[in-house]
C-alpha positions as CSV (number, residue, x, y, z in Angstrom):
1,X,-26.8,-13.8,18.7
2,X,-26.0,-13.7,15.0
3,X,-23.1,-11.4,14.0
4,X,-24.2,-8.4,11.9
5,X,-20.7,-7.1,11.1
6,X,-17.7,-8.8,9.6
7,X,-15.1,-10.4,11.8
8,X,-11.6,-8.9,12.1
9,X,-9.4,-10.0,9.3
10,X,-5.6,-9.6,9.9
11,X,-4.7,-9.7,6.2
12,X,-7.6,-8.1,4.4
13,X,-5.9,-8.0,1.0
14,X,-4.7,-11.6,1.0
15,X,-5.5,-13.3,-2.3
16,X,-5.6,-10.0,-4.3
17,X,-3.0,-9.5,-7.0
18,X,-0.2,-7.4,-5.6
19,X,-1.2,-7.7,-1.9
20,X,2.0,-5.8,-0.7
21,X,1.2,-2.9,-3.0
22,X,-2.4,-2.7,-1.7
23,X,-0.8,-2.3,1.8
24,X,1.7,0.2,0.6
25,X,-0.9,2.4,-1.1
26,X,-3.1,2.1,2.0
27,X,-0.4,3.1,4.5
28,X,2.8,4.5,3.0
29,X,2.4,6.1,-0.5
30,X,0.9,9.6,-0.6
31,X,-0.3,9.9,-4.2
32,X,-0.7,6.8,-6.4
33,X,-3.2,4.9,-8.5
34,X,-3.4,1.3,-9.5
35,X,-5.5,-0.8,-12.0
36,X,-8.4,-3.0,-11.1
37,X,-11.5,-4.3,-12.7
38,X,-14.8,-5.7,-11.4
39,X,-16.0,-9.2,-12.3
40,X,-18.5,-9.8,-15.0
41,X,-21.2,-10.1,-12.3
42,X,-20.4,-6.5,-11.3
43,X,-20.2,-5.1,-14.8
44,X,-16.6,-5.7,-15.7
45,X,-15.9,-2.1,-14.9
46,X,-12.4,-0.6,-14.8
47,X,-11.6,0.8,-11.4
48,X,-8.9,3.3,-10.5
49,X,-7.7,2.4,-7.0
50,X,-6.1,5.5,-5.4
51,X,-4.4,6.3,-2.1
52,X,-6.7,9.2,-1.2
53,X,-9.6,11.3,-2.5
54,X,-10.6,14.9,-1.6
55,X,-11.9,15.3,2.0
56,X,-11.4,11.6,2.6
57,X,-14.2,10.4,0.3
58,X,-14.2,6.6,0.2
59,X,-15.0,6.6,-3.5
60,X,-15.9,8.8,-6.5
61,X,-17.8,8.2,-9.7
62,X,-16.2,10.9,-11.8
63,X,-18.2,12.9,-14.3
64,X,-16.4,11.1,-17.2
65,X,-17.5,7.7,-15.8
66,X,-14.2,6.7,-14.2
67,X,-14.7,5.1,-10.8
68,X,-12.1,5.8,-8.1
69,X,-11.7,3.8,-4.9
70,X,-9.7,5.3,-2.1
71,X,-7.6,3.1,0.3
72,X,-6.6,5.7,2.9
73,X,-9.9,5.9,4.6
74,X,-11.0,4.9,8.1
75,X,-12.6,1.5,8.1
76,X,-16.0,0.8,9.7
77,X,-15.6,-2.9,10.4
78,X,-12.8,-5.3,11.2
79,X,-12.4,-6.2,7.6
80,X,-10.9,-3.5,5.3
81,X,-11.7,-5.6,2.3
82,X,-15.4,-5.7,3.1
83,X,-15.4,-2.0,3.8
84,X,-13.8,-1.1,0.5
85,X,-16.0,-3.5,-1.4
86,X,-19.1,-1.7,0.1
87,X,-17.7,1.7,-1.0
88,X,-16.9,0.4,-4.5
89,X,-20.3,-1.2,-5.0
90,X,-22.0,2.1,-4.0
91,X,-19.8,4.1,-6.3
92,X,-20.8,1.8,-9.2
93,X,-24.4,2.6,-8.5
94,X,-24.4,6.4,-8.1
95,X,-24.7,8.8,-11.0
96,X,-21.5,10.1,-12.7
97,X,-20.3,13.2,-11.0
98,X,-21.2,11.9,-7.6
99,X,-18.9,11.2,-4.6
100,X,-19.5,8.5,-2.1
101,X,-18.9,10.7,1.0
102,X,-19.8,8.3,3.8
103,X,-20.3,4.5,4.1
104,X,-22.1,3.1,7.1
105,X,-21.0,0.0,9.0
106,X,-21.4,-2.8,6.4
107,X,-22.9,-6.1,7.4
108,X,-21.4,-9.4,6.1
109,X,-21.2,-9.3,2.3
110,X,-18.9,-9.4,-0.7
111,X,-15.2,-8.5,-0.2
112,X,-12.8,-7.1,-2.8
113,X,-11.8,-10.7,-3.5
114,X,-15.4,-11.4,-4.6
115,X,-16.0,-8.1,-6.5
116,X,-12.7,-7.8,-8.4
117,X,-11.4,-9.8,-11.3
118,X,-8.3,-11.4,-9.8
119,X,-6.7,-11.9,-13.2
120,X,-6.2,-8.2,-13.6
121,X,-2.7,-7.1,-12.4
122,X,-2.5,-4.4,-9.8
123,X,-0.2,-2.0,-11.6
124,X,0.9,1.0,-9.6
125,X,1.6,4.5,-10.8
126,X,3.1,6.9,-8.3
127,X,2.1,10.6,-9.0
128,X,3.6,13.9,-8.0
129,X,0.2,15.6,-8.0
130,X,-3.4,14.8,-7.2
131,X,-4.5,16.2,-10.6
132,X,-5.7,12.6,-11.5
133,X,-8.7,13.3,-9.2
134,X,-10.1,15.4,-12.0
135,X,-11.5,14.3,-15.4
136,X,-9.3,15.5,-18.3
137,X,-12.0,18.0,-19.5
138,X,-12.6,19.6,-16.1
139,X,-12.3,23.3,-16.2
140,X,-9.3,24.4,-14.0
141,X,-10.8,27.4,-12.3
142,X,-8.5,29.6,-10.0
143,X,-10.2,28.1,-6.9
144,X,-9.7,24.6,-8.2
145,X,-6.1,25.2,-9.0
146,X,-5.5,26.7,-5.6
147,X,-7.1,23.7,-3.9
148,X,-5.1,21.3,-5.9
149,X,-1.8,23.1,-5.2
150,X,-2.7,23.0,-1.5
151,X,-3.3,19.3,-1.6
152,X,-0.1,18.7,-3.6
153,X,2.0,20.6,-1.1
154,X,1.6,17.7,1.4
155,X,2.9,15.0,-0.9
156,X,6.1,13.3,0.3
157,X,8.4,12.7,-2.7
158,X,8.0,8.9,-3.4
159,X,9.1,6.6,-6.2
160,X,8.3,3.0,-6.9
161,X,11.5,1.0,-7.6
162,X,12.0,-1.5,-10.4
163,X,14.7,-3.6,-8.7
164,X,12.1,-5.3,-6.4
165,X,8.4,-5.8,-6.1
166,X,6.6,-3.3,-3.8
167,X,9.7,-1.4,-2.9
168,X,9.4,2.4,-2.5
169,X,12.0,5.1,-2.1
170,X,10.9,8.2,-0.3
171,X,12.3,11.5,0.9
172,X,11.2,12.8,4.3
173,X,12.7,16.2,5.0
174,X,16.5,15.8,4.6
175,X,16.4,12.0,4.9
176,X,15.8,9.2,2.4
177,X,14.3,5.8,3.0
178,X,13.5,2.5,1.3
179,X,10.3,0.9,2.4
180,X,9.8,-2.6,1.0
181,X,6.4,-4.3,1.6
182,X,6.8,-8.1,1.9
183,X,4.2,-10.7,0.6
184,X,5.3,-13.3,3.1
185,X,3.9,-14.2,6.6
186,X,5.2,-11.9,9.3
187,X,7.2,-14.6,11.1
188,X,9.0,-15.6,7.9
189,X,10.1,-12.1,7.2
190,X,11.2,-11.5,10.8
191,X,13.2,-14.7,10.8
192,X,14.9,-13.7,7.5
193,X,15.7,-10.2,8.9
194,X,17.1,-11.8,12.0
195,X,19.3,-14.2,10.0
196,X,20.8,-11.3,8.1
197,X,21.1,-8.9,11.0
198,X,22.9,-11.5,13.1
199,X,25.7,-11.7,10.5
200,X,25.6,-7.9,9.9
201,X,24.1,-8.4,6.4
202,X,20.7,-6.7,6.9
203,X,21.9,-3.6,5.1
204,X,23.2,-3.0,1.6
205,X,25.5,-0.5,-0.1
206,X,24.1,2.9,0.9
207,X,21.2,1.4,3.0
208,X,21.1,0.7,6.7
209,X,18.2,-1.4,8.1
210,X,16.4,0.7,10.8
211,X,13.2,-1.2,11.6
212,X,9.9,-2.2,10.1
213,X,6.2,-1.4,10.0
214,X,3.4,-3.9,10.5
215,X,0.2,-3.2,8.5
216,X,-2.7,-5.3,7.3
217,X,-0.9,-8.4,8.4
218,X,2.2,-7.8,6.4
219,X,5.7,-6.5,7.3
220,X,7.3,-3.5,5.7
221,X,11.1,-3.4,6.4
222,X,12.7,0.1,6.3
223,X,16.2,1.1,5.4
224,X,17.7,4.5,5.8
225,X,19.6,5.5,2.8
226,X,22.8,7.6,2.3
227,X,22.0,11.3,2.7
228,X,20.9,12.7,-0.7
229,X,20.3,9.4,-2.4
230,X,17.9,9.5,-5.3
231,X,15.6,6.7,-6.3
232,X,17.8,5.7,-9.2
233,X,20.8,5.4,-6.8
234,X,19.1,2.6,-4.9
235,X,18.2,0.4,-7.9
236,X,21.5,-1.4,-8.3
237,X,22.3,-1.9,-4.6
238,X,18.8,-3.2,-4.0
239,X,19.1,-5.6,-6.9
240,X,22.4,-6.9,-5.5
241,X,20.9,-7.3,-2.0
242,X,17.6,-9.0,-3.1
243,X,19.1,-12.5,-3.7
244,X,20.5,-12.7,-0.1
245,X,17.2,-11.5,1.3
246,X,15.4,-14.1,-0.8
247,X,17.7,-16.8,0.4
248,X,17.1,-15.8,4.0
249,X,13.4,-15.9,3.4
250,X,13.5,-19.3,2.0
251,X,15.5,-20.8,4.8
252,X,13.7,-23.2,7.2
253,X,16.6,-23.9,9.5
254,X,15.9,-23.1,13.2
255,X,17.4,-19.8,14.3
256,X,20.7,-20.1,16.2
257,X,21.5,-18.2,19.4
258,X,22.8,-15.1,17.7
259,X,19.8,-15.0,15.3
260,X,17.4,-15.4,18.2
261,X,19.0,-12.5,19.9
262,X,18.8,-10.5,16.7
263,X,15.2,-11.4,16.3
264,X,14.4,-10.2,19.9
265,X,16.0,-6.9,19.1
266,X,13.8,-6.5,16.0
267,X,10.7,-6.3,18.2
268,X,11.9,-3.0,19.6
269,X,12.1,-1.6,16.0
270,X,8.5,-2.3,15.0
271,X,5.8,0.3,14.4
272,X,2.2,-1.0,13.8
273,X,0.3,1.2,11.4
274,X,-3.4,1.3,12.4
């Protein structure tokens, strides 16, 4: 029997500019947007990729013509890239002022890698409010303001750091964390963390390695930061730590006994997102 749905894809965003940031916006960052553009074949339309839209809409063709594509939605098939491409293509077709509220199970077809211009960088902007959902000329009625304030109340304070690609500081309650999405294969990252952990070098000044997430085929190591640390406090220590992490990532030497034990211990610290 011929398959009528896409096969499961472990790394659905592989090949897109900024793959780790796609993963971060899909799973970790509460309110952010990023730049994308469709290919000439699909109209060379600018797209505002976002973490989430109201009531979990997959996409929105705003009244001012801006097209928004949400990443934090429940996928229909085994290929998130195919699901998102289907939502995006529908959003391009509907009239301005229309939300794509549901998307059925898509059959095989174009993926984001086919629909987007891969020369356009995925530049992320983290927001403190979901006000970007609205067109600039939208009238802010009392009901709309109240709804926006309710949505904003759930935003976890998050900042994108400059010291490393795809690294995000966040504050959860009274604790602060660094979550750094990695572009490398999972086994490469785990080996690197094991090499560092075995020699007690997996942390940095003000940051203790506590575990990692797995999502969309990538690894997101997590460090708990000194209590009260602000995003700017992490920049210099992270910049100092990055070269040793890069060296560990580049190593192809077999793990020694201590490193193998450290790697086995890492497995207990993983959390798989979706």
